[in-house]
Residue, then its C-alpha position, 0 to 999 in steps of 0.5 A: x500500500x503506497x503512502x502520500x507521506x514524503x521522507x522527512x528531513x531529520x536534520x530540519x526538525x526543531x528540538x523537542x521542548x516543554x511548552x504550554x500547549x502541544x497540538x496534534x494535527x496540522x489540519x484546518x482546526x490544528x492550524x487555527x488552534x496554533x494561531x490562536x494559542x500563539x496570539x494569546x501568548x502561550x508557548x506552543x508546538x504542533x505535531x503532525x504525522x504527515x510531511x505537510x499541512x492540511x490534515x484531511x486535505x493533505x491525505x485525501x488527494x485522490x483525483x476529484x477530491x474537493x470541497x462541498x461547502x463553498x470555498x470562501x465559507x470553509x476558509x479562515x475568516x479571522x483576518x480580512x487581509x488574508x481573505x482579500x489576498x487569496x482568490x479562490x478559483x472555484x466555488x468548490x475548490x479542488x484538493x490541490x488548491x485547498x492544500x496551496x491555500x493552507x500552506x499560504x496561511x501557515x507561511x503568511x502567519x509564520x506558523x511553520x516554525x512551531x510545527x514538527x512534521x513526520x511525528x506520529x504520536x504513540x502515547x500521551x500520558x497525564x502526569x498528575x503531580x505535575x499537571x502535565x502531559x508527557x507525549x511520545x512520538x514514533x521516533x522516541x522524542x518526548x514532549x511535555x506540555x501543560x495542555x494537550x490539544x488533539x486536533x486529529x479530526x474525524x476523518x483521520x483513520x481510513x477503514x478497510x473492510x475485513x475481506x479475506x485475501x486483501x493483502x495478497x492482491x498483486x496489483x496496486x491498491x489505494x485508499x482514498x484517505x491515504x492517496x499517494x503524492x505521485x499521480x496514479x496512472x489509470x490509463x489502460x488499466x482495469x480498475x475497481x472502486x469499492x464504495x460509493x460514499x462521499x469519496x467514491x462518488x468523487x473519484x469514480x467519474x475521474x477514473x471512468x474517463x481514464x481507465x480501460x474498464x471501471x467496475x464500481x462495487x456499491x454496498x449502499x446507494x446514496x441520494x446524490x445530487x449535483x454539486x453545481x460547481x463553477x469558477x468564481x468570476x471577477x465580479x463575484x470576487x469583488x462582491x465577496x470582498x465588499x461583503x466580507x463583514x456581512x458574510x462573517x456575521x451570517x456565518x457566525x450566526x448560521x445554524x449550520x455554518x452556511x450562507x444559504x438562506x433557509x427555506x420559508x415554507x412547507x412542502x404542501x403549501x405549494x401545488x404539485x406543479x409549484x413543488x416540482x418547479x421548486x425541486x428543479x430549482x433545488x436540483x440546480x442549486x449549489x451544494x448544501x443549499x439543497x438541505x438548508x434552502x429546501x422546504x422547511x419540513x423536508x427532514x421532518x415530514x415523511x411524506x414531504x421527504x418521500x416526494x423529494x426522493x421521488x423527484x430524485x429517483x426520476x432524475x436518476x432514471x432520466x440520466x442513467x440509460x440502463x434501467x437496471x443500473x439506474x434502479x441499483x443507484x436509487x436508494x431503497x433503505x433510507x430517506x434523503x438526509x438519513x445518510x450524508x448526502x453526497x454532491x457530485x459532478x458527472x457521477x450518474x453520467x459515468x454509468x453510461x460509459x461502455x467501460x463502466x459497470x456496477x456491482x451491488x454487493x448486497x445482492x452479490x457480496x464480495x467473498x474474497x480478494x484474489x491475487x488478481x481480482x475481486x471474487x463475489x458470489x456471482x463471479x471473479x473479475x480481474x483488476x490491475x488497481x483496486x481503490x478502496x473508498x470505504x470511509x473512516x473510523x469516524x469521530x473517535x478513530x484517531x483519538x482512540x489510537x494515540x495511547x491517551x492515558x488520563x488520571x490513574x492511567x485510564x485509557x481513553x479507548x476504555x473510557x469511551x468503550x460505550x461511545x464518547x461522553x464529552x462536554x461541548x465536544x472539547x473535553x471529557x472528565x478524567x483527562x485533565x488539560x486534554x482538549x479535542x476540537x473537531x472531534x466527537x460532538x463537535x460539528x453538524x454542518x460546515x466543519x471549520x465554522x463549528x470547529x473554529x468556535x471550539x478553538x475560540x472557546x478553548x483558547x478562552x478557557x486556557x487564557x482564563x486559567x493562566x490569568x487566574x493562576x490555575x494549571x489544571x482544567x477538567x470538565x465537571x462530570x455533571x456538565x459532561x453528563x448534561x451535554x452528552x445526554x442532550x446529544x443522545x436525546x436528539x441524535x435520532x430525531x429529525x433532522x439528524x442522520x439515521x442510525x445506519x449512518x457512519x455518524x453513529x459508527x455503524x460502518x465499523x464492526x464492533x464499534x458502539x452505536x453512539x452519535x458522533x456529531x453535535x445533534x443539538x446544533x450550533x446555537x445551543x453550543x454557542x449558548x453553552x459556551x457563553x454561559x460557561x464564560x459568564x459563570x467563570x467557567x464553573x463547568x470545569x474544575x479549575x485547580x492549582x497543581x499544588x492543591x489536592x484534586x478533590x478540593x472544592x471550588x469554594x476552597x481553591x480560591x478560584x473566585x479570588 
């Protein structure tokens, strides 16, 4: 299996050192946390397993990978100068442009000097007497830090299905979440793509245009709709600059972190002709407008949802020429919005190409990978390349593999054996001074907007603790229980995703079924953040390391 990670120049490494804040992960969230912590006056070091910045947008460099949130709403908004000097070329930028942008940000704010690449964390142990974290990376280097911020993301650990024979395949294999830096040559090759989730539906049209043959192995059909991407015109660039403050205000108050205007009426307020005209408008709208700007009852009224699905099924049948293939591409096991709805470019059209075929694995399951191909219950097909677009151990995958040990040696993976419990998706009791923005219970929309809120909140907590002489910060169990209970309560109620979604961990055998997003929404999160600040962060135990750990708030001087 090839890797996208380049060789790291050991001589260029900065020396290990004790720091106030140690950040793990150089994705969008980790970069912002580094910027905010340094601006707040903390000494800081960032560790990154890869050889470059970008996180998800470093590792997921497969052809066709791009934003499905508008580029300018996904980007950083903390600097108007940064916003004005970077011109996004497309409304939904492709991976190479995203990676260039993130490198520009890092160099623009001189953040690279506090980054250490090629550093995969193998253990993170809390030293209770010192109230510090001891963190070890795979080359044996040890770091000590007052605060550990694991900005490891929710899409960091690729998942490979447990199919017999996979390691014995003699051709090339790639996972979309660990794509090599060098381009993969599909020309003249027999290619299999396994998976039709968000990554699969992006890579399939590109491979279809290059390969001699492409066989798509689909477990679950998805309600795919057009991304409707386009270049950003000079006039649009000018309007974006002129409306920067207004855009920031809208994004800061948006429920989902998008600019799209919410719908203003229910489905059956319109006649059928009006509804079908509106559906056509939605079909031709960009990205997440199809969720945000739709009829207000789309995700709440089963009849409304069913009619939209009927419209989508009609669209699929009108695009895909073979009726049998079209039916396989129409979901039968979930409503629109119960899985993450992928946005596509040329996906359904790809199945009209003579070199593309579809295998529905629920009808003919994969039995094994042979040295030369993939065998199902129906037949054996031979391939030169297999692309695994099979997703990730979402939400907790990276955190549970870092060797994190909290109070009394408690393993985080054991603490979360029944699923994650968090306070505001930033901390969990039993692990003082550990924060994980962008992890479980973090977002449910435009991730950087949610995760940026978390980083701002964490930076505020750290600053408060420093300014008031505290060096231990730990979520109160009662606050954590309240937030986790709220997330569990709302997790299976509309408009959240169905329990078959990987947002419940359902794609990973043996993983507990627990909602991994923020089900209560961004306004509630911001409300709780404001309450915590206004009450001097009483939702946390704030202690000095010289005090006994069970000292109550009334005795530890926190208000004095």
